[in-house]
C-alpha positions as CSV (number, residue, x, y, z in Angstrom):
1,X,23.7,6.3,-4.3
2,X,20.4,6.9,-2.6
3,X,20.9,7.6,1.1
4,X,18.8,7.0,4.2
5,X,19.2,7.6,7.9
6,X,21.3,9.9,10.0
7,X,24.3,9.9,12.3
8,X,22.4,7.9,15.0
9,X,21.2,5.1,12.6
10,X,24.7,4.9,11.0
11,X,26.3,4.6,14.5
12,X,23.7,2.0,15.5
13,X,24.4,-0.1,12.4
14,X,28.2,0.1,13.0
15,X,27.7,-0.9,16.6
16,X,25.6,-4.0,15.7
17,X,28.1,-5.1,13.1
18,X,30.9,-4.7,15.5
19,X,29.1,-6.5,18.4
20,X,28.4,-9.4,16.0
21,X,32.1,-9.6,15.1
22,X,31.5,-8.8,11.5
23,X,33.1,-6.2,9.2
24,X,31.9,-4.4,6.1
25,X,34.1,-4.8,3.0
26,X,34.0,-3.9,-0.7
27,X,33.1,-0.9,-2.8
28,X,29.8,-0.2,-4.4
29,X,29.8,1.0,-8.1
30,X,29.7,4.7,-8.7
31,X,26.2,4.7,-10.1
32,X,22.9,5.8,-8.5
33,X,20.8,2.8,-9.8
34,X,21.4,-0.9,-9.7
35,X,19.9,-4.3,-8.9
36,X,21.5,-5.8,-5.8
37,X,21.4,-9.5,-4.9
38,X,22.6,-11.1,-1.6
39,X,23.7,-14.6,-0.9
40,X,24.0,-17.1,0.6
41,X,20.7,-16.7,2.5
42,X,20.6,-19.6,4.9
43,X,19.7,-18.0,8.3
44,X,17.6,-15.2,9.9
45,X,20.9,-13.7,10.9
46,X,21.5,-12.7,7.3
47,X,18.7,-10.2,7.5
48,X,20.1,-8.8,10.8
49,X,23.6,-8.4,9.3
50,X,22.3,-7.1,6.0
51,X,20.1,-4.5,7.5
52,X,22.8,-3.4,10.0
53,X,25.3,-3.0,7.2
54,X,22.9,-0.9,5.2
55,X,22.2,1.3,8.2
56,X,25.9,1.6,8.9
57,X,26.6,2.8,5.3
58,X,23.5,4.9,5.2
59,X,22.3,3.3,2.0
60,X,18.7,3.3,0.9
61,X,17.7,-0.2,-0.4
62,X,14.2,-1.0,-1.6
63,X,12.4,-4.4,-1.8
64,X,9.1,-5.4,-3.3
65,X,6.3,-6.8,-1.2
66,X,2.7,-7.7,-1.6
67,X,0.5,-4.6,-1.3
68,X,-1.8,-6.4,1.1
69,X,1.0,-6.2,3.8
70,X,1.0,-2.4,3.7
71,X,-1.7,-1.6,6.2
72,X,-1.6,0.2,9.6
73,X,1.6,0.1,11.6
74,X,3.0,-2.8,9.6
75,X,2.7,-0.7,6.4
76,X,4.5,2.2,7.9
77,X,7.3,0.0,9.1
78,X,7.6,-1.7,5.8
79,X,7.8,1.6,3.9
80,X,10.4,2.9,6.5
81,X,12.5,-0.1,5.7
82,X,12.3,0.4,2.0
83,X,9.4,-1.7,1.1
84,X,7.4,-0.9,-2.0
85,X,3.9,-2.3,-2.3
86,X,3.1,-4.2,-5.6
87,X,-0.4,-5.2,-6.7
88,X,0.2,-8.0,-9.1
89,X,-3.4,-8.0,-10.1
90,X,-3.2,-4.5,-11.5
91,X,-3.4,-4.4,-15.3
92,X,-1.0,-1.4,-15.4
93,X,1.6,-3.2,-13.3
94,X,0.9,-6.9,-13.6
95,X,4.4,-8.2,-12.9
96,X,7.4,-7.3,-10.7
97,X,9.4,-6.8,-13.9
98,X,7.1,-3.9,-15.0
99,X,7.1,-2.5,-11.5
100,X,10.9,-2.5,-11.3
101,X,11.3,-0.9,-14.7
102,X,8.8,1.8,-13.6
103,X,10.7,2.5,-10.4
104,X,14.1,2.7,-12.2
105,X,12.7,4.9,-14.9
106,X,11.0,7.4,-12.6
107,X,13.6,7.8,-9.8
108,X,17.0,9.6,-10.0
109,X,18.5,7.0,-7.6
110,X,17.2,3.5,-6.9
111,X,18.6,0.3,-5.5
112,X,16.5,-2.8,-5.7
113,X,17.4,-5.6,-3.4
114,X,16.6,-9.2,-4.2
115,X,17.3,-12.5,-2.4
116,X,17.3,-15.0,-5.3
117,X,17.3,-18.1,-3.1
118,X,14.0,-17.0,-1.9
119,X,14.1,-18.9,1.4
120,X,16.5,-19.7,4.3
121,X,16.0,-23.4,3.7
122,X,17.6,-25.4,0.9
123,X,16.1,-24.1,-2.3
124,X,15.9,-26.3,-5.4
125,X,17.0,-23.4,-7.6
126,X,17.6,-19.7,-7.7
127,X,14.7,-17.5,-8.8
128,X,15.8,-15.5,-11.8
129,X,13.6,-12.5,-11.7
130,X,16.6,-10.4,-10.8
131,X,18.1,-11.2,-14.2
132,X,15.0,-10.3,-16.1
133,X,14.7,-7.0,-14.1
134,X,18.3,-6.1,-14.8
135,X,17.9,-6.8,-18.5
136,X,14.6,-5.0,-18.8
137,X,15.8,-1.9,-16.9
138,X,19.3,-2.1,-18.4
139,X,20.9,-2.1,-14.9
140,X,24.0,-3.6,-13.5
141,X,23.8,-6.3,-10.8
142,X,25.8,-5.9,-7.6
143,X,26.6,-9.1,-5.8
144,X,26.6,-8.9,-2.0
145,X,28.3,-11.5,0.0
146,X,27.0,-12.7,3.4
147,X,30.1,-14.5,4.3
148,X,29.7,-16.2,7.7
149,X,33.0,-18.1,7.3
150,X,35.0,-14.8,7.4
151,X,32.2,-12.7,9.0
152,X,32.3,-10.1,6.3
153,X,29.5,-8.5,4.4
154,X,29.6,-6.2,1.3
155,X,29.8,-6.1,-2.5
156,X,32.1,-8.6,-4.2
157,X,31.3,-7.9,-7.8
158,X,29.4,-5.7,-10.2
159,X,28.2,-7.5,-13.3
160,X,26.5,-6.4,-16.5
161,X,24.2,-9.2,-17.6
162,X,24.9,-10.5,-21.0
163,X,21.3,-11.7,-21.8
164,X,22.5,-15.3,-21.9
165,X,20.9,-16.5,-18.6
166,X,22.9,-19.8,-18.4
167,X,26.2,-18.0,-18.9
168,X,25.3,-15.3,-16.4
169,X,24.2,-17.8,-13.7
170,X,27.4,-19.8,-14.2
171,X,29.5,-16.6,-13.7
172,X,27.5,-15.7,-10.6
173,X,27.9,-19.2,-9.2
174,X,31.7,-19.1,-9.6
175,X,31.9,-15.8,-7.7
176,X,29.7,-17.0,-4.8
177,X,31.2,-20.5,-4.5
178,X,33.8,-19.6,-1.9
179,X,31.3,-17.7,0.3
180,X,30.1,-19.6,3.3
181,X,26.6,-19.3,4.6
182,X,25.5,-19.6,8.3
183,X,24.1,-23.1,7.5
184,X,26.2,-24.2,4.5
185,X,24.0,-27.3,4.0
186,X,21.2,-24.9,2.9
187,X,23.3,-23.0,0.4
188,X,22.0,-23.1,-3.2
189,X,24.1,-21.8,-6.1
190,X,22.6,-20.8,-9.4
191,X,23.2,-23.2,-12.2
192,X,22.6,-23.4,-16.0
193,X,21.1,-26.9,-15.2
194,X,18.1,-25.2,-13.5
195,X,16.8,-23.8,-16.7
196,X,14.9,-26.8,-17.7
197,X,12.0,-25.5,-15.7
198,X,10.6,-22.1,-14.8
199,X,13.6,-20.0,-15.5
200,X,11.3,-17.0,-15.6
201,X,10.2,-17.3,-12.0
202,X,10.2,-14.1,-10.1
203,X,11.6,-13.3,-6.7
204,X,9.0,-13.6,-3.9
């Protein structure tokens, strides 16, 4: 897997996880490239736990963000945290799908992180851009649990998408159903029923 950090940042991540009373569980697949989704996402604490766990493990995770955010000190910080600027108005890279396929194709190791709920509040549906990316780039999807009920964070499944979106969402929902978010009332699980609308929506 792609690595980031050093002994100090790994120790810092472990310390934060320990002080919060959490533990890291699960094993990542033995592959240098994959799409990673994390859920449930119902609190700002999810970001703290997730970032601390990544630091503790020394894993390099990338996320897409609007290119207009990458300026000055903010741009430096975003890049340091794994942010990749995407200009969706560019004719060569007009969608996040194309950007993701490009990154997977040109890097020897690459982990793309996506929060499919898209918000800490109650979301009406999951965004399914992660599925389109996985299919287009032919990458597995690693499911990360942010389990506040048991205070554990880490991978709970590695799935190969079938191409049947409804079937894949149903499988993912069954895996995440026992996982408790910080604010359970805001948890949204993927559902085949959501496909009556914009099933092609991208992660923001």
